[in-house]
C-alpha positions in Angstrom: 0.0 0.0 0.0 1.2 3.6 -0.5 3.5 5.0 2.3 1.7 7.3 4.7 3.1 10.8 4.4 4.8 11.9 7.6 2.9 14.6 9.6 4.9 17.8 9.8 6.0 18.6 13.3 3.8 21.3 14.9 6.0 24.0 16.5 5.2 24.5 20.2 2.9 27.4 20.9 4.7 30.3 22.4 3.3 33.1 24.4 4.1 36.7 23.4 6.8 38.1 25.6 5.3 40.2 28.5 7.2 43.2 29.4 6.8 44.2 33.0 4.7 47.3 33.3 5.3 50.2 35.6 9.0 50.1 35.8 10.1 53.7 35.8 13.6 54.7 36.5 14.4 51.4 38.3 11.3 51.5 40.5 8.1 49.6 40.2 5.1 51.8 40.2 2.7 50.8 43.0 -0.4 48.8 41.9 0.9 47.8 38.5 2.3 44.5 39.7 -1.2 43.2 40.1 -2.1 44.5 36.6 0.8 42.5 35.1 -0.3 39.3 36.8 -3.9 39.8 35.6 -2.7 40.3 32.0 -0.6 37.2 32.0 -3.5 35.2 33.5 -5.9 36.4 30.8 -3.5 35.7 28.0 -2.9 32.1 29.3 -6.6 31.4 29.5 -7.1 32.7 26.0 -4.4 30.3 24.7 -6.0 27.2 26.3 -9.6 28.0 25.1 -8.9 29.6 21.8 -9.1 26.4 19.5 -12.4 24.6 19.2 -14.7 27.1 20.8 -15.6 28.0 24.3 -14.0 26.2 27.2 -15.8 23.7 29.4 -15.8 20.0 29.9 -19.1 19.6 28.1 -17.5 20.8 24.8 -14.8 18.2 24.8 -15.3 14.9 23.0 -15.4 12.0 25.3 -14.7 8.4 24.3 -17.9 6.3 23.7 -19.1 4.3 26.6 -18.3 0.6 26.6 -21.8 -0.4 25.6 -21.6 1.8 22.5 -18.2 0.5 21.5 -19.5 -3.1 21.8 -22.5 -2.2 19.7 -20.4 -0.8 16.9 -17.8 -3.6 16.9 -17.8 -5.8 13.7 -20.0 -8.8 13.9 -18.2 -12.2 14.4 -18.0 -14.4 11.3 -20.9 -16.9 11.2 -20.0 -20.5 11.9 -20.1 -22.5 8.7 -23.1 -24.9 8.5 -22.3 -28.6 8.4 -22.2 -30.0 4.9 -25.4 -31.8 3.9 -25.0 -34.6 1.3 -27.7 -36.8 -0.2 -27.9 -40.3 1.3 -29.2 -41.6 -2.1 -27.8 -40.9 -5.5 -29.8 -38.0 -7.0 -32.1 -38.7 -10.0 -32.2 -42.5 -9.5 -35.4 -44.4 -8.7 -35.7 -47.5 -6.6 -35.3 -50.0 -9.4 -32.1 -48.4 -10.6 -30.7 -48.0 -7.1 -31.3 -51.7 -6.5 -28.8 -52.5 -9.2 -26.0 -50.3 -7.8 -23.7 -52.6 -5.8 -23.5 -52.0 -2.1 -19.7 -51.8 -2.1 -19.6 -49.1 -4.9 -17.8 -46.1 -3.5 -17.7 -44.3 -6.8 -20.6 -43.9 -9.2 -20.6 -42.1 -12.6 -24.2 -41.1 -13.4 -24.7 -40.4 -17.1 -28.1 -38.9 -17.7 -29.5 -38.5 -21.2 -31.6 -35.5 -22.1 -34.3 -37.9 -23.3 -34.8 -41.4 -24.7 -33.9 -40.4 -28.3 -31.3 -37.7 -27.6 -27.5 -38.1 -28.2 -26.7 -35.5 -25.6 -26.2 -36.2 -21.9 -24.5 -35.1 -18.7 -22.1 -37.0 -16.5 -21.5 -36.5 -12.7 -19.0 -38.5 -10.7 -20.2 -39.2 -7.1 -18.0 -40.5 -4.3 -19.5 -42.0 -1.1 -18.5 -40.5 2.2 -19.8 -41.1 5.8 -22.0 -38.0 5.3 -23.5 -39.2 2.0 -22.7 -38.9 -1.7 -20.4 -36.1 -2.7 -20.8 -34.9 -6.3 -18.0 -33.7 -8.6 -18.5 -31.4 -11.5 -21.2 -31.8 -14.2 -19.6 -32.8 -17.5 -21.2 -32.4 -20.9 -21.3 -35.7 -22.8 -22.4 -37.4 -26.0 -24.1 -40.8 -26.3 -25.4 -42.8 -29.2 -27.0 -41.1 -32.2 -30.5 -42.5 -31.6 -30.4 -42.2 -27.8 -30.9 -45.0 -25.3 -32.2 -48.6 -25.1 -32.7 -51.2 -22.4 -32.3 -53.9 -25.0 -29.2 -53.0 -26.9 -28.2 -54.8 -30.1 -25.2 -54.4 -32.4 -25.8 -51.6 -34.9 -28.9 -50.1 -33.3 -27.1 -46.8 -32.7 -28.4 -46.6 -29.1 -26.5 -46.7 -25.8 -27.4 -49.4 -23.3 -29.3 -48.4 -20.2 -28.1 -50.0 -17.0 -25.4 -50.2 -14.2 -22.0 -51.4 -15.3 -18.6 -51.8 -13.7 -15.6 -49.7 -14.6 -12.5 -51.9 -14.2 -10.1 -51.4 -17.2 -8.6 -48.5 -19.2 -6.3 -47.9 -22.1 -5.6 -45.6 -25.0 -3.3 -44.6 -27.8 -1.6 -42.1 -25.5 0.3 -42.8 -22.3 -1.3 -43.4 -18.9 -2.3 -40.0 -17.4 -2.1 -41.3 -13.9 -5.0 -43.7 -13.4 -5.2 -46.5 -10.7 -7.0 -48.7 -13.2 -5.1 -51.2 -15.3 -4.1 -49.2 -18.3 -3.3 -50.7 -21.8 -1.4 -48.3 -24.0 -1.6 -49.5 -27.6 -1.5 -48.2 -31.2 -4.6 -50.4 -31.8 -6.7 -47.6 -30.3 -6.1 -45.5 -33.4 -9.2 -44.5 -35.3 -9.8 -42.4 -38.5 -12.7 -41.2 -40.6 -15.5 -38.9 -39.7 -18.5 -39.0 -37.4 -22.2 -38.6 -38.0 -21.9 -34.8 -38.3 -18.8 -34.9 -40.5 -16.4 -34.3 -37.6 -13.0 -36.0 -37.6 -12.7 -39.0 -35.3 -8.9 -39.0 -34.9 -7.9 -38.9 -31.3 -11.2 -40.2 -30.0 -9.5 -43.3 -28.5 -6.5 -41.5 -27.0 -8.0 -42.2 -23.6 -10.6 -45.0 -22.9 -12.4 -46.5 -20.0 -14.2 -49.8 -20.8 -17.8 -49.9 -19.7 -18.5 -53.5 -18.6 -21.5 -54.1 -20.9 -21.1 -57.6 -22.6 -17.4 -57.9 -21.9 -15.1 -59.8 -19.6 -13.8 -57.6 -16.8 -10.1 -57.6 -16.1 -9.0 -57.5 -19.7 -7.9 -54.8 -22.0 -10.7 -52.7 -23.6 -9.5 -54.1 -26.9 -10.6 -57.6 -26.0 -13.6 -58.6 -28.1 -15.0 -61.5 -26.0 -18.8 -61.1 -25.9 -20.4 -63.2 -23.0 -23.9 -62.4 -24.2 -23.1 -63.1 -27.9 -22.0 -60.9 -30.7 -25.6 -59.9 -31.5 -25.8 -58.0 -28.2 -23.0 -55.7 -29.3 -20.1 -54.5 -27.2 -17.1 -52.3 -27.2 -19.0 -49.7 -25.1 -16.5 -47.2 -23.7 -16.0 -43.8 -22.2 -13.7 -42.1 -24.7 -12.6 -38.6 -25.9 -15.4 -36.6 -27.4 -15.1 -35.8 -31.1 -17.9 -33.3 -31.2 -20.9 -35.5 -32.2 -23.0 -38.5 -31.4 -21.4 -42.0 -30.9 -22.3 -45.5 -32.1 -23.1 -46.5 -28.5 -20.3 -45.1 -26.3 -20.3 -42.1 -23.9 -17.8 -39.4 -24.8 -16.3 -36.7 -22.7 -13.8 -33.9 -23.4 -10.2 -34.8 -23.2 -9.7 -32.9 -20.0 -12.7 -34.6 -18.3 -11.5 -38.0 -19.6 -8.2 -37.4 -17.8 -10.0 -36.3 -14.7 -12.1 -39.5 -14.8 -9.0 -41.7 -15.3 -7.2 -40.0 -12.4 -10.1 -40.3 -10.0 -11.4 -43.8 -10.6 -10.1 -46.2 -8.0 -10.5 -49.9 -8.2 -10.5 -50.2 -4.4 -13.8 -48.2 -4.4 -15.4 -50.5 -7.0 -16.5 -47.8 -9.4 -19.6 -48.3 -11.6 -21.4 -46.2 -14.2 -25.2 -45.7 -14.1 -26.3 -44.6 -17.6 -29.6 -43.9 -19.4 -32.1 -41.3 -20.1 -33.5 -39.3 -17.2 -36.9 -41.0 -17.3 -35.5 -44.5 -17.3 -33.1 -43.8 -14.5 -35.8 -42.4 -12.3 -37.7 -45.6 -12.2 
């Protein structure tokens, strides 16, 4: 902050020199000594009372009483209220909640705008003793034609349900995830999406969604326990700016956040579908 200018020193007040009156030829004239004392006294009183008006205790400013000072003191900062967290995952109905494993400490909830929309939002929740703590809300894309609870290969809909998140990988190096991570050039993709956008880089970072796959293997494994007709290869991957074939896509920054946050010790799962279906 700027330096405070020094206050110039105030020279001490001096009284005018009083010459004795009545001294004539070395003698003091009778009666003039009292006049001299009276003049000095009057001059002194004038000096004391000359600044600020008439003299008197009632004209001086007194410090405020203690009660006034306490009244004018700044108010103490309020004590922060205890954090209130939901005990149940928001937006999920009883049927959906029943499918969430009891040991799941991390849940990514992907909520579609409606049954036929390719746009959705994702929120990562973590369980705490006080309830479910939500992370940020991330914009996402899902399949071109929306959602289905009976997914088949080529239907261009994302499957509705609760699925484990156990394995990760990508064309680029591990950004710091605790999940098993498979870095491979096989995650390379080219061509364009449904809106003419380039797909290059979409598989730079991937988290496999355990729909019709065998957990514990690279996302590149194509084993289909439910059969090939039920589709597969459903992943979280980097958003390319348009709808997907069945996956859920997030921005590259949010994919890195997801990878760095997911912890296999907390048994993470994804709950995904349109808002109406998830509320059942």
